[in-house]
N, CA, C and O atoms as CSV, one atom per row, in Angstrom:
chain,resi,resn,atom,element,x,y,z
A,1,UNK,N,N,-7.782,-26.057,25.634
A,1,UNK,CA,C,-6.891,-27.105,26.021
A,1,UNK,C,C,-5.942,-27.492,24.950
A,1,UNK,O,O,-5.255,-28.503,25.095
A,2,UNK,N,N,-5.859,-26.796,23.936
A,2,UNK,CA,C,-4.868,-26.962,23.062
A,2,UNK,C,C,-4.297,-25.572,22.658
A,2,UNK,O,O,-5.068,-24.660,22.359
A,3,UNK,N,N,-3.086,-25.425,22.650
A,3,UNK,CA,C,-2.359,-24.171,22.476
A,3,UNK,C,C,-1.293,-24.358,21.451
A,3,UNK,O,O,-0.674,-25.421,21.397
A,4,UNK,N,N,-1.041,-23.329,20.601
A,4,UNK,CA,C,-0.020,-23.498,19.538
A,4,UNK,C,C,1.345,-23.135,20.083
A,4,UNK,O,O,1.525,-22.120,20.755
A,5,UNK,N,N,2.278,-23.975,19.781
A,5,UNK,CA,C,3.731,-23.771,20.110
A,5,UNK,C,C,4.662,-23.813,18.862
A,5,UNK,O,O,5.216,-24.844,18.481
A,6,UNK,N,N,4.781,-22.633,18.280
A,6,UNK,CA,C,5.457,-22.667,17.060
A,6,UNK,C,C,4.780,-23.581,16.115
A,6,UNK,O,O,3.566,-23.462,15.949
A,7,UNK,N,N,5.513,-24.564,15.425
A,7,UNK,CA,C,4.739,-25.530,14.483
A,7,UNK,C,C,4.048,-26.655,15.107
A,7,UNK,O,O,3.340,-27.418,14.450
A,8,UNK,N,N,4.261,-26.784,16.493
A,8,UNK,CA,C,3.599,-27.804,17.355
A,8,UNK,C,C,2.338,-27.354,17.944
A,8,UNK,O,O,1.868,-26.246,17.686
A,9,UNK,N,N,1.746,-28.247,18.781
A,9,UNK,CA,C,0.531,-27.909,19.626
A,9,UNK,C,C,0.776,-28.502,21.052
A,9,UNK,O,O,1.289,-29.615,21.163
A,10,UNK,N,N,0.461,-27.864,21.996
A,10,UNK,CA,C,0.257,-28.537,23.491
A,10,UNK,C,C,-1.148,-28.820,23.762
A,10,UNK,O,O,-1.978,-27.918,23.649
A,11,UNK,N,N,-1.514,-30.126,24.148
A,11,UNK,CA,C,-2.749,-30.609,24.428
A,11,UNK,C,C,-2.798,-30.647,26.024
A,11,UNK,O,O,-2.002,-31.405,26.577
A,12,UNK,N,N,-3.552,-29.990,26.700
A,12,UNK,CA,C,-3.509,-30.191,28.171
A,12,UNK,C,C,-4.703,-31.251,28.433
A,12,UNK,O,O,-5.848,-30.964,28.781
A,13,UNK,N,N,-4.194,-32.505,28.196
A,13,UNK,CA,C,-5.003,-33.546,28.394
A,13,UNK,C,C,-5.627,-33.891,29.778
A,13,UNK,O,O,-6.744,-34.383,29.939
A,14,UNK,N,N,-4.735,-33.559,30.754
A,14,UNK,CA,C,-5.302,-33.748,32.119
A,14,UNK,C,C,-6.517,-32.971,32.608
A,14,UNK,O,O,-7.361,-33.364,33.414
A,15,UNK,N,N,-6.453,-31.711,31.934
A,15,UNK,CA,C,-7.665,-30.778,32.426
A,15,UNK,C,C,-8.986,-31.210,31.961
A,15,UNK,O,O,-10.042,-30.704,32.342
A,16,UNK,N,N,-8.862,-32.297,31.005
A,16,UNK,CA,C,-10.168,-32.761,30.533
A,16,UNK,C,C,-11.020,-33.508,31.620
A,16,UNK,O,O,-12.205,-33.759,31.403
A,17,UNK,N,N,-10.403,-33.857,32.786
A,17,UNK,CA,C,-11.042,-34.447,33.768
A,17,UNK,C,C,-11.503,-33.549,34.861
A,17,UNK,O,O,-12.027,-33.999,35.881
A,18,UNK,N,N,-11.312,-32.288,34.654
A,18,UNK,CA,C,-11.626,-31.241,35.685
A,18,UNK,C,C,-10.696,-31.099,36.782
A,18,UNK,O,O,-9.778,-31.915,36.872
A,19,UNK,N,N,-10.802,-30.248,37.556
A,19,UNK,CA,C,-9.739,-29.894,38.506
A,19,UNK,C,C,-9.806,-31.107,39.526
A,19,UNK,O,O,-10.889,-31.658,39.723
A,20,UNK,N,N,-8.688,-31.513,40.155
A,20,UNK,CA,C,-8.411,-32.500,41.049
A,20,UNK,C,C,-7.930,-31.913,42.385
A,20,UNK,O,O,-7.184,-30.935,42.447
A,21,UNK,N,N,-8.393,-32.555,43.412
A,21,UNK,CA,C,-7.737,-32.176,44.922
A,21,UNK,C,C,-6.333,-32.142,44.863
A,21,UNK,O,O,-5.714,-33.037,44.288
A,22,UNK,N,N,-5.714,-31.096,45.460
A,22,UNK,CA,C,-4.336,-31.008,45.689
A,22,UNK,C,C,-4.010,-31.216,47.219
A,22,UNK,O,O,-4.567,-30.383,47.934
A,23,UNK,N,N,-3.384,-31.963,47.750
A,23,UNK,CA,C,-2.930,-32.033,49.128
A,23,UNK,C,C,-1.532,-31.519,49.392
A,23,UNK,O,O,-0.518,-31.976,48.866
A,24,UNK,N,N,-1.578,-30.523,50.259
A,24,UNK,CA,C,-0.314,-29.953,50.463
A,24,UNK,C,C,0.630,-30.900,51.446
A,24,UNK,O,O,0.199,-31.565,52.387
A,25,UNK,N,N,1.906,-30.819,51.052
A,25,UNK,CA,C,2.864,-31.725,51.835
A,25,UNK,C,C,2.691,-31.692,53.293
A,25,UNK,O,O,2.885,-32.734,53.920
A,26,UNK,N,N,2.312,-30.501,53.970
A,26,UNK,CA,C,2.234,-30.287,55.243
A,26,UNK,C,C,1.128,-31.156,55.977
A,26,UNK,O,O,1.218,-31.508,57.153
A,27,UNK,N,N,0.051,-31.460,55.109
A,27,UNK,CA,C,-1.046,-32.334,55.501
A,27,UNK,C,C,-0.855,-33.736,55.181
A,27,UNK,O,O,-1.748,-34.467,55.609
A,28,UNK,N,N,0.037,-34.271,54.567
A,28,UNK,CA,C,0.352,-35.555,54.146
A,28,UNK,C,C,0.732,-36.599,55.190
A,28,UNK,O,O,0.666,-37.803,54.940
A,29,UNK,N,N,1.114,-36.134,56.314
A,29,UNK,CA,C,1.691,-36.889,57.402
A,29,UNK,C,C,0.982,-36.557,58.483
A,29,UNK,O,O,0.484,-35.432,58.489
A,30,UNK,N,N,0.774,-37.427,59.619
A,30,UNK,CA,C,0.403,-37.259,61.082
A,30,UNK,C,C,-1.047,-37.056,61.040
A,30,UNK,O,O,-1.497,-36.123,61.705
A,31,UNK,N,N,-1.788,-37.737,60.409
A,31,UNK,CA,C,-3.229,-37.681,60.336
A,31,UNK,C,C,-3.764,-38.125,61.775
A,31,UNK,O,O,-3.438,-39.161,62.354
A,32,UNK,N,N,-4.654,-37.138,62.248
A,32,UNK,CA,C,-5.130,-37.404,63.628
A,32,UNK,C,C,-6.611,-38.061,63.851
A,32,UNK,O,O,-7.024,-38.553,64.900
A,33,UNK,N,N,-7.342,-37.944,62.549
A,33,UNK,CA,C,-8.703,-38.666,62.557
A,33,UNK,C,C,-9.056,-39.387,61.439
A,33,UNK,O,O,-8.580,-39.122,60.335
A,34,UNK,N,N,-9.930,-40.367,61.644
A,34,UNK,CA,C,-10.491,-41.290,60.677
A,34,UNK,C,C,-10.849,-40.271,59.462
A,34,UNK,O,O,-10.895,-39.049,59.607
A,35,UNK,N,N,-11.090,-40.942,58.271
A,35,UNK,CA,C,-11.344,-40.229,57.070
A,35,UNK,C,C,-12.945,-40.499,56.774
A,35,UNK,O,O,-13.482,-41.573,57.043
A,36,UNK,N,N,-13.499,-39.598,56.299
A,36,UNK,CA,C,-14.842,-39.593,55.810
A,36,UNK,C,C,-15.227,-39.083,54.505
A,36,UNK,O,O,-15.034,-37.878,54.340
A,37,UNK,N,N,-15.709,-39.711,53.584
A,37,UNK,CA,C,-16.000,-39.210,52.310
A,37,UNK,C,C,-17.664,-39.060,52.433
A,37,UNK,O,O,-18.340,-39.680,53.254
A,38,UNK,N,N,-18.209,-38.063,51.402
A,38,UNK,CA,C,-19.428,-37.961,51.248
A,38,UNK,C,C,-20.310,-39.186,50.978
A,38,UNK,O,O,-21.295,-39.457,51.664
A,39,UNK,N,N,-19.918,-39.855,50.004
A,39,UNK,CA,C,-20.442,-40.944,49.425
A,39,UNK,C,C,-19.495,-41.823,48.556
A,39,UNK,O,O,-18.386,-41.468,48.157
A,40,UNK,N,N,-20.126,-43.086,48.311
A,40,UNK,CA,C,-19.139,-43.970,47.311
A,40,UNK,C,C,-19.471,-43.298,45.973
A,40,UNK,O,O,-20.607,-42.917,45.690
A,41,UNK,N,N,-18.375,-43.172,45.146
A,41,UNK,CA,C,-18.499,-42.485,43.838
A,41,UNK,C,C,-17.559,-43.188,42.934
A,41,UNK,O,O,-16.670,-43.942,43.329
A,42,UNK,N,N,-17.821,-42.879,41.634
A,42,UNK,CA,C,-17.026,-43.434,40.637
A,42,UNK,C,C,-17.062,-42.471,39.455
A,42,UNK,O,O,-18.165,-42.286,38.940
A,43,UNK,N,N,-15.991,-41.826,38.950
A,43,UNK,CA,C,-15.921,-40.739,37.995
A,43,UNK,C,C,-15.076,-41.543,36.699
A,43,UNK,O,O,-13.869,-41.768,36.792
A,44,UNK,N,N,-15.874,-41.932,35.502
A,44,UNK,CA,C,-15.165,-42.340,34.554
A,44,UNK,C,C,-15.199,-41.239,33.408
A,44,UNK,O,O,-16.157,-40.497,33.190
A,45,UNK,N,N,-14.133,-41.251,32.790
A,45,UNK,CA,C,-13.907,-40.139,31.535
A,45,UNK,C,C,-13.375,-41.023,30.344
A,45,UNK,O,O,-12.492,-41.861,30.523
A,46,UNK,N,N,-13.903,-40.814,29.236
A,46,UNK,CA,C,-13.372,-41.359,28.017
A,46,UNK,C,C,-13.257,-40.107,27.145
A,46,UNK,O,O,-14.217,-39.377,26.898
A,47,UNK,N,N,-11.907,-39.894,26.659
A,47,UNK,CA,C,-11.485,-38.736,25.924
A,47,UNK,C,C,-10.917,-39.297,24.576
A,47,UNK,O,O,-10.342,-40.382,24.495
A,48,UNK,N,N,-11.106,-38.570,23.676
A,48,UNK,CA,C,-10.491,-38.832,22.297
A,48,UNK,C,C,-10.048,-37.606,21.571
A,48,UNK,O,O,-10.748,-36.595,21.510
A,49,UNK,N,N,-8.938,-37.712,21.054
A,49,UNK,CA,C,-8.239,-36.647,20.321
A,49,UNK,C,C,-7.748,-37.177,19.072
A,49,UNK,O,O,-6.961,-38.123,19.052
A,50,UNK,N,N,-8.273,-36.485,17.796
A,50,UNK,CA,C,-7.836,-36.836,16.607
A,50,UNK,C,C,-6.468,-36.204,16.325
A,50,UNK,O,O,-6.335,-34.988,16.458
A,51,UNK,N,N,-5.428,-36.995,15.935
A,51,UNK,CA,C,-4.191,-36.594,15.660
A,51,UNK,C,C,-4.157,-36.008,14.160
A,51,UNK,O,O,-4.348,-36.794,13.232
A,52,UNK,N,N,-3.959,-34.881,13.947
A,52,UNK,CA,C,-3.860,-34.296,12.617
A,52,UNK,C,C,-3.005,-34.941,11.736
A,52,UNK,O,O,-2.149,-35.607,12.318
A,53,UNK,N,N,-2.949,-34.967,10.467
A,53,UNK,CA,C,-2.147,-35.554,9.532
A,53,UNK,C,C,-0.882,-34.713,9.683
A,53,UNK,O,O,-0.958,-33.499,9.871
A,54,UNK,N,N,0.239,-35.335,9.602
A,54,UNK,CA,C,1.413,-34.577,9.541
A,54,UNK,C,C,1.981,-34.344,11.031
A,54,UNK,O,O,2.971,-33.636,11.207
A,55,UNK,N,N,1.335,-34.948,12.052
A,55,UNK,CA,C,1.687,-34.909,13.531
A,55,UNK,C,C,1.894,-35.913,14.226
A,55,UNK,O,O,1.151,-36.872,14.017
A,56,UNK,N,N,2.818,-36.025,15.141
A,56,UNK,CA,C,2.923,-37.194,16.007
A,56,UNK,C,C,2.862,-36.755,17.378
A,56,UNK,O,O,3.153,-35.591,17.653
A,57,UNK,N,N,2.486,-37.641,18.329
A,57,UNK,CA,C,2.528,-37.467,19.693
A,57,UNK,C,C,3.549,-37.664,20.491
A,57,UNK,O,O,4.218,-38.654,20.195
A,58,UNK,N,N,3.958,-36.962,21.551
A,58,UNK,CA,C,5.064,-37.207,22.595
A,58,UNK,C,C,4.463,-37.100,23.807
A,58,UNK,O,O,3.480,-36.374,23.958
A,59,UNK,N,N,5.060,-37.906,24.923
A,59,UNK,CA,C,4.900,-37.721,26.200
A,59,UNK,C,C,3.469,-38.550,26.599
A,59,UNK,O,O,2.977,-38.316,27.703
A,60,UNK,N,N,2.930,-39.343,25.857
A,60,UNK,CA,C,1.819,-39.977,25.909
A,60,UNK,C,C,1.720,-40.895,27.027
A,60,UNK,O,O,0.636,-41.003,27.600
A,61,UNK,N,N,2.977,-41.739,27.499
A,61,UNK,CA,C,3.118,-42.505,28.348
A,61,UNK,C,C,2.968,-41.856,29.816
A,61,UNK,O,O,2.763,-42.539,30.820
A,62,UNK,N,N,3.091,-40.494,29.819
A,62,UNK,CA,C,2.870,-39.811,31.131
A,62,UNK,C,C,1.288,-39.737,31.543
A,62,UNK,O,O,0.893,-39.290,32.620
A,63,UNK,N,N,0.549,-40.189,30.626
A,63,UNK,CA,C,-0.910,-40.324,30.926
A,63,UNK,C,C,-1.333,-41.726,31.446
A,63,UNK,O,O,-2.505,-41.996,31.709
A,64,UNK,N,N,-0.313,-42.592,31.574
A,64,UNK,CA,C,-0.768,-44.004,32.115
A,64,UNK,C,C,-0.337,-43.951,33.605
A,64,UNK,O,O,0.825,-43.773,33.972
A,65,UNK,N,N,-1.400,-44.124,34.417
A,65,UNK,CA,C,-1.205,-44.170,35.996
A,65,UNK,C,C,-2.088,-45.138,36.555
A,65,UNK,O,O,-3.110,-45.370,35.910
A,66,UNK,N,N,-1.903,-45.746,37.617
A,66,UNK,CA,C,-2.535,-46.676,38.195
A,66,UNK,C,C,-2.181,-46.711,39.825
A,66,UNK,O,O,-1.092,-47.162,40.179
A,67,UNK,N,N,-2.975,-46.303,40.633
A,67,UNK,CA,C,-2.778,-46.321,42.081
A,67,UNK,C,C,-4.193,-46.696,42.787
A,67,UNK,O,O,-5.193,-45.978,42.808
A,68,UNK,N,N,-4.044,-47.994,43.365
A,68,UNK,CA,C,-5.288,-48.462,43.804
A,68,UNK,C,C,-5.129,-48.854,45.506
A,68,UNK,O,O,-4.089,-49.271,46.016
A,69,UNK,N,N,-6.083,-48.672,46.037
A,69,UNK,CA,C,-6.180,-49.060,47.607
A,69,UNK,C,C,-7.326,-49.785,47.861
A,69,UNK,O,O,-8.138,-50.017,46.966
A,70,UNK,N,N,-7.472,-50.180,49.041
A,70,UNK,CA,C,-8.895,-50.824,49.479
A,70,UNK,C,C,-9.961,-49.858,49.646
A,70,UNK,O,O,-11.118,-50.249,49.802
A,71,UNK,N,N,-9.637,-48.509,49.622
A,71,UNK,CA,C,-10.610,-47.322,49.824
A,71,UNK,C,C,-10.889,-46.474,48.688
A,71,UNK,O,O,-11.941,-45.848,48.557
A,72,UNK,N,N,-9.903,-46.465,47.847
A,72,UNK,CA,C,-10.162,-45.647,46.456
A,72,UNK,C,C,-9.115,-45.990,45.677
A,72,UNK,O,O,-8.139,-46.623,46.079
A,73,UNK,N,N,-9.312,-45.519,44.359
A,73,UNK,CA,C,-8.331,-45.939,43.277
A,73,UNK,C,C,-8.378,-44.833,42.173
A,73,UNK,O,O,-9.420,-44.192,42.040
A,74,UNK,N,N,-7.236,-44.567,41.332
A,74,UNK,CA,C,-7.317,-43.713,40.325
A,74,UNK,C,C,-6.502,-44.661,39.080
A,74,UNK,O,O,-5.397,-45.141,39.334
A,75,UNK,N,N,-6.958,-44.810,38.142
A,75,UNK,CA,C,-6.362,-45.385,36.833
A,75,UNK,C,C,-6.630,-44.759,35.527
A,75,UNK,O,O,-7.787,-44.525,35.178
A,76,UNK,N,N,-5.633,-44.482,34.806
A,76,UNK,CA,C,-5.747,-43.916,33.550
A,76,UNK,C,C,-4.959,-44.762,32.582
A,76,UNK,O,O,-4.046,-45.497,32.957
A,77,UNK,N,N,-5.321,-44.645,31.379
A,77,UNK,CA,C,-4.746,-45.499,30.301
A,77,UNK,C,C,-4.930,-44.430,28.915
A,77,UNK,O,O,-5.901,-43.733,28.623
A,78,UNK,N,N,-3.584,-44.596,28.186
A,78,UNK,CA,C,-3.654,-43.794,27.078
A,78,UNK,C,C,-3.146,-44.786,25.959
A,78,UNK,O,O,-2.119,-45.442,26.128
A,79,UNK,N,N,-3.907,-44.870,24.806
A,79,UNK,CA,C,-3.496,-45.659,23.709
A,79,UNK,C,C,-3.535,-44.790,22.349
A,79,UNK,O,O,-4.259,-43.799,22.254
A,80,UNK,N,N,-2.790,-45.189,21.419
A,80,UNK,CA,C,-2.988,-44.506,19.984
A,80,UNK,C,C,-3.444,-45.421,19.176
A,80,UNK,O,O,-2.738,-46.418,19.029
A,81,UNK,N,N,-4.551,-45.347,18.543
A,81,UNK,CA,C,-5.291,-46.331,17.492
A,81,UNK,C,C,-5.406,-45.491,16.234
A,81,UNK,O,O,-6.254,-44.610,16.088
A,82,UNK,N,N,-4.430,-45.850,15.275
A,82,UNK,CA,C,-4.633,-45.062,14.025
A,82,UNK,C,C,-4.167,-43.497,14.217
A,82,UNK,O,O,-3.025,-43.162,14.532
A,83,UNK,N,N,-5.171,-42.677,13.989
A,83,UNK,CA,C,-4.904,-41.296,14.166
A,83,UNK,C,C,-5.723,-40.626,15.370
A,83,UNK,O,O,-6.015,-39.430,15.405
A,84,UNK,N,N,-6.068,-41.620,16.403
A,84,UNK,CA,C,-6.807,-41.205,17.515
A,84,UNK,C,C,-6.135,-41.469,18.775
A,84,UNK,O,O,-5.723,-42.615,18.956
A,85,UNK,N,N,-5.955,-40.578,19.687
A,85,UNK,CA,C,-5.442,-40.796,21.060
A,85,UNK,C,C,-6.636,-40.971,21.905
A,85,UNK,O,O,-7.481,-40.085,22.038
A,86,UNK,N,N,-6.699,-42.183,22.502
A,86,UNK,CA,C,-7.786,-42.560,23.401
A,86,UNK,C,C,-7.294,-42.543,24.788
A,86,UNK,O,O,-6.308,-43.205,25.110
A,87,UNK,N,N,-7.937,-41.819,25.612
A,87,UNK,CA,C,-7.592,-41.724,27.106
A,87,UNK,C,C,-8.765,-42.054,27.980
A,87,UNK,O,O,-9.816,-41.429,27.842
A,88,UNK,N,N,-8.640,-42.998,28.868
A,88,UNK,CA,C,-9.733,-43.702,29.716
A,88,UNK,C,C,-9.312,-43.353,31.196
A,88,UNK,O,O,-8.211,-43.751,31.577
A,89,UNK,N,N,-10.003,-42.739,31.930
A,89,UNK,CA,C,-9.757,-42.755,33.354
A,89,UNK,C,C,-10.807,-42.955,34.291
A,89,UNK,O,O,-11.955,-42.646,33.972
A,90,UNK,N,N,-10.537,-43.467,35.485
A,90,UNK,CA,C,-11.546,-44.055,36.482
A,90,UNK,C,C,-10.987,-43.681,37.727
A,90,UNK,O,O,-9.897,-44.138,38.072
A,91,UNK,N,N,-11.691,-42.817,38.504
A,91,UNK,CA,C,-11.347,-42.544,39.968
A,91,UNK,C,C,-12.633,-43.118,40.749
A,91,UNK,O,O,-13.780,-42.880,40.373
A,92,UNK,N,N,-12.345,-43.841,41.792
A,92,UNK,CA,C,-13.415,-44.485,42.553
A,92,UNK,C,C,-13.042,-44.236,44.031
A,92,UNK,O,O,-11.901,-44.408,44.460
A,93,UNK,N,N,-14.086,-43.817,44.777
A,93,UNK,CA,C,-14.217,-43.814,46.186
A,93,UNK,C,C,-15.013,-45.079,46.510
A,93,UNK,O,O,-16.218,-45.065,46.260
A,94,UNK,N,N,-14.451,-46.182,47.047
A,94,UNK,CA,C,-14.996,-47.428,47.585
A,94,UNK,C,C,-15.810,-47.448,48.704
A,94,UNK,O,O,-16.676,-48.315,48.824
A,95,UNK,N,N,-15.626,-46.576,49.549
A,95,UNK,CA,C,-16.235,-46.621,50.774
A,95,UNK,C,C,-16.501,-45.094,51.358
A,95,UNK,O,O,-15.947,-44.137,50.817
A,96,UNK,N,N,-17.315,-44.936,52.408
A,96,UNK,CA,C,-17.622,-43.605,52.858
A,96,UNK,C,C,-16.676,-43.295,53.980
A,96,UNK,O,O,-16.670,-42.144,54.416
A,97,UNK,N,N,-15.825,-44.254,54.527
A,97,UNK,CA,C,-14.946,-44.020,55.639
A,97,UNK,C,C,-13.794,-44.872,55.721
A,97,UNK,O,O,-13.852,-46.002,55.235
A,98,UNK,N,N,-12.728,-44.443,56.298
A,98,UNK,CA,C,-11.508,-45.258,56.301
A,98,UNK,C,C,-10.769,-44.909,57.587
A,98,UNK,O,O,-10.809,-43.747,57.990
A,99,UNK,N,N,-10.138,-45.786,58.213
A,99,UNK,CA,C,-9.338,-45.455,59.310
A,99,UNK,C,C,-8.043,-44.334,58.977
A,99,UNK,O,O,-7.526,-44.268,57.862
A,100,UNK,N,N,-7.691,-43.614,59.954
A,100,UNK,CA,C,-6.600,-42.899,59.625
A,100,UNK,C,C,-5.419,-43.404,59.277
A,100,UNK,O,O,-4.571,-42.715,58.709
A,101,UNK,N,N,-5.227,-44.758,59.608
A,101,UNK,CA,C,-3.999,-45.458,59.249
A,101,UNK,C,C,-3.934,-45.570,57.629
A,101,UNK,O,O,-2.867,-45.781,57.052
A,102,UNK,N,N,-5.080,-45.423,56.996
A,102,UNK,CA,C,-5.041,-45.674,55.543
A,102,UNK,C,C,-4.734,-44.353,54.848
A,102,UNK,O,O,-4.725,-44.282,53.619
A,103,UNK,N,N,-4.501,-43.385,55.573
A,103,UNK,CA,C,-4.236,-41.901,54.912
A,103,UNK,C,C,-3.245,-41.897,53.877
A,103,UNK,O,O,-3.503,-41.301,52.831
A,104,UNK,N,N,-2.068,-42.522,54.034
A,104,UNK,CA,C,-1.014,-42.471,52.947
A,104,UNK,C,C,-1.603,-43.124,51.700
A,104,UNK,O,O,-1.510,-42.572,50.604
A,105,UNK,N,N,-2.247,-44.377,51.877
A,105,UNK,CA,C,-2.786,-44.889,50.693
A,105,UNK,C,C,-3.739,-43.996,49.889
A,105,UNK,O,O,-3.725,-43.934,48.660
A,106,UNK,N,N,-4.679,-43.218,50.793
A,106,UNK,CA,C,-5.593,-42.223,49.940
A,106,UNK,C,C,-4.972,-41.117,49.498
A,106,UNK,O,O,-5.445,-40.570,48.502
A,107,UNK,N,N,-3.978,-40.646,50.033
A,107,UNK,CA,C,-2.998,-39.535,49.569
A,107,UNK,C,C,-2.434,-39.990,48.120
A,107,UNK,O,O,-2.318,-39.245,47.147
A,108,UNK,N,N,-2.145,-41.209,48.169
A,108,UNK,CA,C,-1.311,-41.575,46.999
A,108,UNK,C,C,-2.338,-41.513,45.637
A,108,UNK,O,O,-1.997,-41.161,44.508
A,109,UNK,N,N,-3.621,-41.933,46.045
A,109,UNK,CA,C,-4.519,-42.022,44.964
A,109,UNK,C,C,-4.799,-40.655,44.697
A,109,UNK,O,O,-4.769,-40.394,43.494
A,110,UNK,N,N,-5.051,-39.743,45.417
A,110,UNK,CA,C,-5.370,-38.147,45.284
A,110,UNK,C,C,-4.354,-37.727,44.412
A,110,UNK,O,O,-4.589,-37.292,43.284
A,111,UNK,N,N,-3.054,-37.860,44.971
A,111,UNK,CA,C,-1.851,-37.349,44.256
A,111,UNK,C,C,-1.816,-37.772,42.722
A,111,UNK,O,O,-1.719,-36.979,41.786
A,112,UNK,N,N,-1.900,-39.011,42.633
A,112,UNK,CA,C,-2.076,-39.649,41.109
A,112,UNK,C,C,-3.133,-38.817,40.289
A,112,UNK,O,O,-2.814,-38.360,39.191
A,113,UNK,N,N,-4.323,-38.628,40.788
A,113,UNK,CA,C,-5.397,-37.945,40.145
A,113,UNK,C,C,-4.860,-36.397,39.879
A,113,UNK,O,O,-4.920,-35.837,38.784
A,114,UNK,N,N,-4.400,-35.898,40.924
A,114,UNK,CA,C,-3.853,-34.385,40.541
A,114,UNK,C,C,-2.856,-34.429,39.653
A,114,UNK,O,O,-2.871,-33.571,38.770
A,115,UNK,N,N,-1.898,-35.303,39.671
A,115,UNK,CA,C,-0.727,-35.297,38.707
A,115,UNK,C,C,-1.160,-35.463,37.292
A,115,UNK,O,O,-0.600,-34.860,36.376
A,116,UNK,N,N,-2.218,-36.332,37.102
A,116,UNK,CA,C,-2.649,-36.629,35.877
A,116,UNK,C,C,-3.286,-35.296,35.345
A,116,UNK,O,O,-3.100,-34.915,34.189
A,117,UNK,N,N,-3.998,-34.653,36.199
A,117,UNK,CA,C,-4.715,-33.293,35.748
A,117,UNK,C,C,-3.914,-32.300,35.219
A,117,UNK,O,O,-4.336,-31.414,34.476
A,118,UNK,N,N,-2.500,-32.452,35.667
A,118,UNK,CA,C,-1.472,-31.315,35.157
A,118,UNK,C,C,-0.623,-31.879,33.843
A,118,UNK,O,O,0.198,-31.169,33.263
A,119,UNK,N,N,-0.901,-33.147,33.473
A,119,UNK,CA,C,-0.376,-33.794,32.256
A,119,UNK,C,C,-0.672,-33.157,30.974
A,119,UNK,O,O,-1.801,-32.752,30.698
A,120,UNK,N,N,0.371,-33.061,30.156
A,120,UNK,CA,C,0.190,-32.468,28.767
A,120,UNK,C,C,0.953,-33.246,27.794
A,120,UNK,O,O,2.003,-33.801,28.121
A,121,UNK,N,N,0.471,-33.312,26.608
A,121,UNK,CA,C,1.052,-34.071,25.405
A,121,UNK,C,C,1.333,-32.961,24.411
A,121,UNK,O,O,0.655,-31.940,24.296
A,122,UNK,N,N,2.417,-33.278,23.703
A,122,UNK,CA,C,2.816,-32.407,22.455
A,122,UNK,C,C,2.378,-33.105,21.195
A,122,UNK,O,O,2.632,-34.299,21.042
A,123,UNK,N,N,1.731,-32.409,20.287
A,123,UNK,CA,C,1.615,-32.901,18.895
A,123,UNK,C,C,2.633,-31.952,18.129
A,123,UNK,O,O,2.643,-30.728,17.993
A,124,UNK,N,N,3.510,-32.981,17.666
A,124,UNK,CA,C,4.749,-32.450,16.999
A,124,UNK,C,C,4.641,-32.646,15.528
A,124,UNK,O,O,4.335,-33.722,15.014
A,125,UNK,N,N,4.924,-31.492,14.841
A,125,UNK,CA,C,5.002,-31.594,13.229
A,125,UNK,C,C,6.077,-32.472,12.830
A,125,UNK,O,O,7.229,-32.294,13.226
A,126,UNK,N,N,5.749,-33.395,12.075
A,126,UNK,CA,C,6.731,-34.451,11.345
A,126,UNK,C,C,7.716,-33.712,10.510
A,126,UNK,O,O,8.563,-34.329,9.863
């Protein structure tokens, strides 16, 4: 999850929550059927990264996301407390079924989780 980039480091923070479902653009519109999930679920992750002495973080705000609907939600927050980066995420499936008219709301949540899974931050040498 951490790679050396010259004097800096790249932390693939989003990968810490595992792979997330990617919905191709061709499936994002024109939903024909209602939506069924296996079960109601909640995935919560608490991630901490110690920022080494002599380094600062860049792109931390990219880790803050919030998309909520009546059927599901994805929220992530990132804060720096002293020399610690704290990331909290919560992905919730609130129901086992939703009408096809809710598809765009559900896609927005799934897209936010996928986008988060691709996020990286740079530990830059001071």
